[in-house]
Every structure is written in structure tokens, then in C-alpha cells.
C-alpha positions in Angstrom: 58.0 100.4 86.5 58.3 102.4 89.7 60.8 104.3 91.8 62.2 103.4 95.2 59.3 103.8 97.7 59.3 105.3 101.2 58.7 101.8 102.6 61.8 100.5 100.8 63.8 103.4 102.0 62.7 102.7 105.6 63.7 99.1 105.3 67.1 100.0 103.9 67.7 102.7 106.5 66.6 100.5 109.4 69.0 97.8 108.3 72.0 100.0 107.7 71.6 101.8 111.0 70.9 98.6 112.9 73.8 96.6 111.6 76.2 99.6 112.1 75.1 99.9 115.7 75.3 96.2 116.3 78.8 95.9 114.8 80.1 98.7 116.9 78.5 97.2 120.1 80.3 93.8 119.4 83.6 95.6 119.8 83.1 96.3 123.5 85.6 94.9 126.0 88.5 95.0 123.6 91.8 95.5 125.4 94.5 95.0 122.8 95.6 94.4 119.2 94.9 90.6 119.5 91.3 91.3 120.5 90.9 93.9 117.7 92.5 92.0 114.9 92.2 88.3 115.9 89.1 88.2 118.1 91.2 86.6 120.9 91.5 83.5 118.7 88.1 82.3 120.0 85.7 82.7 117.1 83.6 79.6 116.1 84.5 78.0 112.8 81.0 78.2 111.5 80.9 82.0 111.8 84.4 82.2 110.2 83.2 80.0 107.3 80.4 82.4 106.6 82.7 85.3 106.9 85.2 83.9 104.5 82.4 83.4 101.8 80.9 86.8 102.5 84.3 88.5 102.3 85.4 87.0 99.0 82.2 87.3 97.1 80.1 90.2 98.5 78.8 92.7 96.0 80.6 91.1 93.2 78.5 88.0 93.6 75.3 89.9 94.2 75.5 92.3 91.2 78.3 91.1 88.9 77.8 87.3 88.7 74.2 87.7 87.4 75.7 90.0 84.8 78.3 87.3 83.8 75.5 84.8 83.1 73.4 87.5 81.4 76.2 88.2 78.9 77.4 84.6 78.6 76.4 81.2 80.1 77.1 79.1 83.3 80.8 78.6 82.5 81.9 80.5 85.5 80.9 77.5 87.6 84.1 75.8 86.3 86.1 78.3 88.2 84.4 77.4 91.5 85.6 73.8 91.2 89.1 75.1 91.3 88.2 77.2 94.3 87.4 74.1 96.2 90.5 72.3 95.1 92.7 75.3 96.1 91.1 75.5 99.5 91.8 71.8 100.2 95.4 72.3 99.2 95.8 75.4 101.3 94.2 73.6 104.3 96.7 70.7 103.9 99.9 72.6 103.0 99.7 76.2 104.4 97.4 76.3 107.4 99.6 74.0 109.6 102.5 76.5 109.2 100.4 79.3 110.5 99.4 77.3 113.6 102.9 76.3 114.6 103.3 79.7 116.2 101.3 82.6 117.5 101.3 84.4 114.1 99.5 87.7 113.8 99.5 88.0 110.0 100.0 85.8 107.0 103.3 87.4 106.3 104.7 86.8 109.8 105.4 83.2 108.5 107.8 84.6 105.9 109.4 86.7 108.6 110.3 83.5 110.5 111.8 82.0 107.4 113.4 85.0 105.6 113.4 88.0 108.0 111.5 91.3 108.2 112.4 92.6 104.8 110.6 89.8 103.0 107.7 90.1 105.4 107.3 93.8 104.6 107.7 93.3 100.9 105.0 90.7 100.7 102.7 92.7 103.0 103.2 95.7 100.8 102.2 93.7 97.7 99.1 92.6 99.6 98.2 96.1 100.5 98.4 97.5 97.0 96.4 94.5 95.6 93.6 94.9 98.2 93.4 98.6 97.6 93.0 98.3 93.9 90.7 95.2 93.9 88.5 96.1 96.8 88.0 99.7 95.6 86.3 98.1 92.5 84.0 96.1 94.9 83.1 99.3 96.7 82.3 101.0 93.4 80.0 98.2 92.4 77.9 98.8 95.5 77.4 102.4 94.7 75.5 101.5 91.6 72.1 100.7 93.2 72.4 103.6 95.7 73.0 106.0 92.8 70.0 104.5 90.9 67.8 104.9 93.9 68.7 108.4 94.9 70.1 109.9 91.7 73.2 110.9 93.7 76.5 110.9 91.9 78.7 107.8 92.4 81.3 109.6 94.6 78.6 110.6 97.2 77.1 107.1 97.1 80.6 105.6 97.6 81.4 107.9 100.5 78.1 107.1 102.3 78.7 103.3 102.1 82.3 103.6 103.1 81.4 105.9 106.1 78.8 103.6 107.5 81.1 100.5 107.2 83.9 102.4 108.8 81.9 103.1 112.0 81.4 99.5 113.0 84.8 98.4 111.7 86.5 101.1 113.7 84.8 100.2 117.0 84.1 96.5 116.5 87.3 95.1 115.0 87.5 91.6 113.6 84.8 90.2 115.9 82.3 92.6 114.5 83.5 92.0 111.0 83.0 88.2 111.3 79.6 88.2 113.0 78.2 90.9 110.8 79.5 89.1 107.7 77.6 85.9 108.9 74.4 87.9 109.2 74.9 89.8 105.9 75.6 86.6 103.9 72.3 85.2 105.0 70.5 88.4 103.9 71.9 88.6 100.4 71.2 84.9 99.8 67.7 85.6 100.9 67.7 88.4 98.4 68.7 86.0 95.6 65.9 83.6 96.6 63.4 86.5 96.4 64.6 87.3 92.9 64.2 83.7 91.8 60.6 83.6 93.2 59.8 86.9 91.6 61.1 85.8 88.2 58.8 82.7 88.4 55.9 85.0 88.8 56.6 87.8 86.3 58.1 85.8 83.4 55.3 84.1 81.3 55.7 80.4 81.8 57.9 80.8 84.8 61.2 79.0 85.2 60.1 76.3 82.8 60.0 78.8 80.0 63.1 80.5 81.2 65.2 77.4 81.2 63.7 76.2 77.9 64.6 79.5 76.2 68.0 79.6 77.8 68.8 76.1 76.8 68.0 76.7 73.2 70.2 79.8 73.2 73.2 77.9 74.7 72.9 79.8 78.0 72.9 76.7 80.2 76.3 75.4 79.0 78.7 75.2 81.9 81.4 72.8 80.8 84.1 73.7 78.3 86.8 71.0 77.8 88.9 73.0 75.3 92.6 73.6 75.9 92.5 77.1 74.5 94.2 79.5 77.0 92.2 82.6 76.0 88.7 81.8 77.4 88.7 82.5 81.2 86.1 79.9 81.8 87.1 76.4 80.8 87.4 73.3 82.9 91.2 73.4 82.8 91.4 77.1 83.5 88.9 76.6 86.3 90.5 73.6 88.0 94.2 74.6 87.5 93.9 78.4 87.4 91.1 78.6 89.8 92.8 76.1 92.1 96.0 78.2 92.2 93.9 81.4 92.6 92.1 80.0 95.6 95.2 78.5 97.2 96.9 82.0 96.9 93.9 84.0 98.0 93.0 81.7 100.9 96.4 80.7 101.9 98.6 83.8 101.5 96.2 86.8 101.4 95.8 88.5 104.8 92.2 89.3 103.9 91.3 85.6 104.3 94.1 84.3 106.5 93.3 86.8 109.2 89.8 85.2 109.5 91.3 81.7 109.7 93.7 82.8 112.4 90.7 83.8 114.6 89.7 80.1 115.0 90.6 78.2 118.1 92.8 75.6 116.5 94.0 74.1 113.2 91.1 71.7 113.0 88.5 74.4 113.3 90.4 76.6 110.8 90.4 73.7 108.2 86.7 73.2 108.7 86.0 76.8 108.0 88.3 76.9 104.9 87.2 73.7 103.2 83.5 74.2 104.1 83.6 77.7 102.5 84.7 76.0 99.2 81.5 73.9 99.2 79.3 76.8 100.1 80.8 79.1 97.5 79.9 76.7 94.6 76.3 76.7 95.7 76.3 80.5 96.1 77.8 81.2 92.6 75.3 78.7 91.1 72.4 80.6 92.6 73.5 84.0 91.3 74.3 82.6 87.9 70.7 81.2 87.7 69.4 84.7 88.6 71.4 86.0 85.7 69.8 83.5 83.3 66.4 84.6 84.5 67.2 88.2 84.0 68.4 87.5 80.4 65.0 85.9 79.7 63.0 88.7 81.3 64.9 91.6 79.5 65.2 89.7 76.2 69.0 90.2 76.3 68.7 94.0 76.1 71.9 96.0 76.6 72.6 98.0 79.8 75.0 100.8 80.5 77.1 98.4 82.6 76.7 94.7 83.2 76.6 95.4 87.0 73.5 97.5 86.6 71.3 94.7 85.3 70.3 93.1 88.6 70.2 96.4 90.4 67.8 97.8 87.8 65.5 94.7 88.1 65.5 95.0 91.9 64.5 98.7 91.9 62.0 98.7 89.0 60.3 95.3 89.1 60.0 93.9 92.6 57.2 94.6 95.1 57.4 97.4 97.7 59.3 96.3 100.8 61.0 93.4 98.9 63.0 96.0 96.9 64.2 97.5 100.1 65.2 94.1 101.5 67.2 93.2 98.4 68.9 96.6 98.2 69.8 96.0 101.9 71.2 92.7 100.7 73.4 94.6 98.2 74.6 96.8 101.0 75.2 93.8 103.2 77.3 92.2 100.6 79.4 95.3 100.1 79.8 96.2 103.8 81.0 92.7 104.6 83.8 92.9 101.9 84.7 96.5 102.7 84.9 96.0 106.5 87.1 92.9 105.9 89.4 94.8 103.7 89.8 97.7 106.1 90.5 95.5 109.1 93.0 93.3 107.3 94.8 96.2 105.8 95.0 97.9 109.2 96.3 94.7 110.8 99.0 94.3 108.2 100.0 97.9 108.7 100.1 97.6 112.5 101.8 94.2 112.8 104.0 94.0 109.7 105.2 97.6 109.7 104.4 99.9 112.6 104.9 97.5 115.6 108.4 96.3 114.6 109.6 99.8 113.5 108.3 101.5 116.6 109.3 98.9 119.1 105.7 98.2 120.1 105.8 94.4 119.5 103.9 92.7 122.3 102.4 96.0 123.5 98.8 95.2 122.8 97.2 98.4 124.0 99.5 100.5 121.7 98.8 98.2 118.8 95.1 98.6 119.4 95.4 102.4 119.3 97.6 102.3 116.2 95.2 99.8 114.5 92.3 102.2 114.8 94.3 105.0 113.2 95.2 102.7 110.3 91.6 101.7 110.0 90.7 105.4 109.4 93.6 105.8 106.9 92.7 102.7 104.8 89.0 103.5 104.7 89.9 106.9 103.2 92.2 105.3 100.6 89.6 102.7 99.6 86.9 105.3 99.2 89.2 107.5 97.1 90.3 104.6 94.9 86.7 103.6 94.3 85.8 107.1 93.1 88.8 106.9 90.7 87.3 103.7 89.2 84.1 105.4 88.1 85.3 106.5 84.6 86.7 102.9 83.9 83.5 101.0 84.7 81.6 100.6 81.4 83.3 97.8 79.6 83.4 94.8 82.0 81.9 93.4 85.2 83.4 94.4 88.4 84.0 90.8 89.4 86.2 90.2 86.4 88.2 93.4 87.0 88.8 92.6 90.6 89.8 88.9 89.9 92.2 90.1 87.2 93.8 92.6 89.5 94.2 90.0 92.2 95.5 87.3 89.8 98.4 89.6 88.6 100.0 89.3 92.1 98.7 86.2 93.7 101.1 84.0 91.8 104.0 85.9 93.2 102.7 85.6 96.7 102.0 81.9 96.4 105.4 81.3 94.9 107.0 83.1 97.8 105.2 80.8 100.3 106.2 77.7 98.2 109.8 78.8 98.4 109.6 79.3 102.2 108.0 75.9 102.8 109.6 73.7 100.3 113.0 75.1 99.3 115.5 74.9 102.2 118.1 76.9 100.2 115.8 79.8 99.4 117.1 83.2 100.5 115.4 86.6 101.2 117.0 88.1 98.0 115.8 85.1 96.0 112.3 85.4 97.2 112.0 89.1 96.6 113.5 88.9 93.1 111.4 85.8 92.4 108.2 87.6 93.3 109.2 90.6 91.2 109.8 88.3 88.3 106.5 86.4 88.8 104.4 89.6 89.1 106.3 91.2 86.2 105.8 88.2 84.0 102.0 88.0 84.3 101.7 91.8 84.1 103.6 91.7 80.8 101.4 88.9 79.5 98.3 90.9 80.5 99.5 94.1 78.8 100.8 92.5 75.6 98.7 89.3 75.0 95.4 91.0 75.6 92.6 88.4 75.7 94.7 85.5 74.4 95.4 84.3 78.0 92.5 84.2 80.4 93.1 85.7 83.9 92.7 82.3 85.7 96.1 81.3 84.2 97.9 84.3 85.6 98.3 82.7 89.1 100.0 79.4 88.1 102.2 81.2 85.6 103.2 83.8 88.2 103.8 81.1 90.9 106.0 79.0 88.5 108.0 82.1 87.5 108.5 83.1 91.1 109.7 79.6 92.2 112.0 79.2 89.2 113.6 82.6 89.4 113.6 82.7 93.2 115.2 79.3 93.5 117.9 80.1 90.9 118.8 83.4 92.4 119.0 81.8 95.9 121.7 79.5 94.6 123.8 82.3 93.1 126.6 83.6 95.3 126.7 87.4 94.8 129.8 89.6 94.8 131.3 89.6 98.2 130.5 86.0 98.9 127.3 86.6 100.9 123.7 85.8 100.0 
């Protein structure tokens, strides 16, 4: 075993500084909020596709998914089938609504249907969710940096956050999308390097790995049981994962913002559905890495599941390759963090600040405000990631982040269902319906423990939102007005 070498450090430093400078350079010639947050609606769908995948998976894929397979089996793949189904549904049902007007955020659609109060309420829910879920992602990235340097997690988190902030602040969404595309390629290359290395260092190579894993039940990927407690069954994957993906890719500003940068609806649909195909392949690759790590370490216990792959990269891989793979970890993290910062800033600027300040349509003012919000949200994400450190020992970051998102996605998806399909839905009904939907799944999570897996939270929350929102919308309150 060895420590992080000067060559590895040089590779990592060159990458971090290079990508930060390139991202900042990409933001030249920005003149207004539309350029900063929507890339002038001119970005190619292929780049957007890669950005969508990089944004939603990032460090959680690179570090946590191998940990999921290490501790369990390949059952997580069932969730990815639902991810594809949900994207197809979002492309067919939700995307056309966004392209009927020049919408700046996902929640502007609800403004058109229900007014500014509903837009601000749903946007606020998005902000809270992204802050909590993406701070977990940021924490996961600090693990390898802390292992390399011996620095405490807070310092590692601050360094990653600071470098990402630079190119996000100057480059806007154009930098976010193009850097995402580059960084996704890098961390997939990192996974390929790990697979090749495991072939070389495990006696018998992948033949022996797969034989041993098969005998231990590690290669099982299909579970047809109707039990609601396991998070990874076929039905939880297709139904729960489908609703989760439809919500995350059809109502969450983090993803919708990228889709709105495409030139037209057709290009946006290609980016969205294509990302579903690619994400299945990507998750499969990292689950296989986890199986290889299980064989190599003999199932030994680690302080946290997310430290397994990071430890392997630092201690077992050749000089230079270690630096490349750690750069891949940082690439994954920076893509997710930059996307979060930019989408949170855009929602703040367009959903709250511009309407309240009377700056709607004033693109230079929105650009200036957007950069201020970029600084604010970067600071909040870093602070929240530091706060997660004491809670990190019992589960993988990917499952924590998905659980947090699942608590509210059902409410968001239900609100969009009411806006599109229920002509009698009212603003009061939508807000109370969302409150009921989010409250229902939060209560289930707090009281039922592990008896209901997190993929079921989204369909349960969506149904509760639609039922309660539809019923409240049909009640005539005191005074005779809705």
C-alpha cells in the first residue's frame, strides 16, 4: 500500500486548475440572465444529455454505487429501469408544456396556471430539497481528498466548493453543461481503469471475481417480490423509480433548466430519453466495480461505505492512474455541485427576485442578481455539507440523497399533474395538496422505518397530492371564493 504520490498530486492539481479556468472562460460574452442561466437556448442536445447524466449521478455514482454493490448485490439496476420509464413519460407529458412559452424555470409553468404564490411555494420546496440532498453529494466528494491529505472534512469540502464556485460564477450554465460533458467522460474512464486494475491484481481476474460473487449471491439483480420494504425490487424500481425520474427530470429545476437550454422540444426530448439509456449503462459499470472490490477486500468492513472505492484508488492503483481517478471523483462532484448552484441561483432570480423587484425582462439586472445568488447558494451548500459529517457513518450518500429527494418529489409531481390534468384545480388546492403529499411520506418515513422503501415515497406523495389538492379545489371556502 502507498500514499498519494507527487505525480498523482500534479495530475489532480493540473486537472482542477485547468477545468476551473476553462469553465470561467466559457462564460465570456454573457450579456443577460438568459445567457447566464439558459445558454441563450442554443446548446446542442448531445452536450445536454451528458450534462443531465453527470448532474444526477456525479460523486454518488463514482463512490456510493460501488459501495451499494459491495454491501449487497446488483439489485440497484432495477431502479434504473424505472429511471428510463419516467424520462419517457416526462418527455411525452411535461416537456411540451415547457416549450409552449419562453419559460425561465420549471415553476414558471405553475405561475401560468395558478399564479405567483404557487410558483414561489414549489420553487421554495425545490430549494430546500436541493440544499439538503446536494450537500450530501458534496460531503461524499470530500472523502478522497481527506484521505489523500489528512485534512479534516470541513477544509476538504470548502476547497472543492470554492473551486467549483469560480467557474460557475463566471461561466454560468454554458460552462456547467460543457464542463459536465468533459467530466462525465473522465469519471467513466476512471471506472474503466478500476475494472482493468482489478483484472490484474485479483488472482484469476474477473473470471474468479464473478464466480465467487455468483456463489455468494452478489450477481442477483432481479427481485419480483411485492414486499414494500426492500428499496430494490422490480416493482419498486419500475413504479417508484419511474415516478422518481418523472419528478426529478420533469419538475426539478436542477434538470429542467438543462433541458430548457436546448434549441427546441425535439432536441430536449432526445437529451432526456437518451440520458435514461446512458444512465442504465453507467450504473451497471459502477455496480460491477463494487463487485470487484468486494472480491478484492474479501468483504471487509470500512468506516463508511463511500470510503471503499476511494481507499482502493489511493492505496492500490499505479502512480498517475490514482491521480487520474481522483480527478474523476472531483469531476463527478464538481459537475453536480455547479449544476446545483446554478439552478438554485436561477430559481432565486427568476421565481423570487425579478418579480418582487420589478426586474422581469431586465436581463442585465437579472445577470447581476444571479451572480450574487450564486455566491449565496455556494456558501449554504458548503455549510450544509459540513453539517452532514457527523451523520455519515451508517448509509451510503446515494441512498441518503435519494431518500431526501423522494420525500418531496411526489408533492412536486402531483402539483404538475394538477396543473396539466385538472381544469378545476386551484392555487389553494395545489399548495394544500403538496403539503399533504410531502407530509404523508415524511410521516411514513419517520414512523414506518424500513418497512417502506424510499422508491415508493414518490408515487405515494403524488397520489396524496392529487387526491387532497383535487378535493380542496372543489370546496368553496367561507366567503364564496376559492
